[in-house]
C-alpha positions in Angstrom: 110.6 106.7 65.2 109.9 108.1 68.5 107.1 110.5 68.8 108.2 114.0 69.7 105.2 115.5 71.3 105.0 118.2 73.9 105.7 116.0 76.8 109.1 114.8 75.0 110.0 118.5 74.3 109.3 119.4 78.0 111.4 116.6 79.3 114.3 117.5 76.9 114.1 121.2 78.0 114.3 120.2 81.7 117.2 118.1 81.0 119.2 120.9 79.1 118.2 123.4 82.0 119.5 120.9 84.7 122.8 120.5 82.8 123.1 124.5 82.4 122.7 124.9 86.1 125.5 122.6 86.7 127.8 124.6 84.7 128.6 126.9 87.6 130.9 124.1 89.0 133.2 124.4 86.1 136.2 126.8 86.5 137.3 127.2 82.9 135.4 130.1 81.3 136.0 128.9 77.8 134.7 125.4 78.5 131.6 127.1 80.0 131.1 129.1 76.9 131.4 126.2 74.8 129.0 124.0 76.6 126.5 126.9 76.8 126.6 127.0 72.9 126.3 123.2 72.6 123.1 123.3 74.9 121.7 126.2 73.0 122.0 124.2 69.7 120.5 121.2 71.4 117.7 123.3 72.5 117.0 124.6 69.0 117.3 121.3 67.5 114.8 119.8 69.8 112.2 122.4 69.0 112.8 122.1 65.5 112.5 118.4 65.7 109.1 118.6 67.5 107.8 121.1 65.0 108.9 118.8 62.2 107.2 115.8 63.9 104.0 117.8 64.1 104.1 118.7 60.3 104.5 115.0 59.4 101.6 114.1 61.7 99.4 116.7 60.0 100.3 115.5 56.7 99.5 111.8 57.7 96.1 112.9 59.0 95.3 115.0 55.7 96.2 111.9 53.7 94.1 109.6 55.8 91.3 111.7 55.4 91.5 112.1 51.7 91.5 108.3 51.1 
């Protein structure tokens, strides 16, 4: 599993922002709206994934220290 640390999150956010800036080239407003929604979902998912990875890491560290 790939570690989803803050560097990974920052790269993902920058990629999403870059794709969002490129939307002004599209003409169809419905297509723009749908892509914006998809990018927003992807952004939320990446934040959730990073938080979940952090929780798992904390649990592993606690279990290591107990043993």
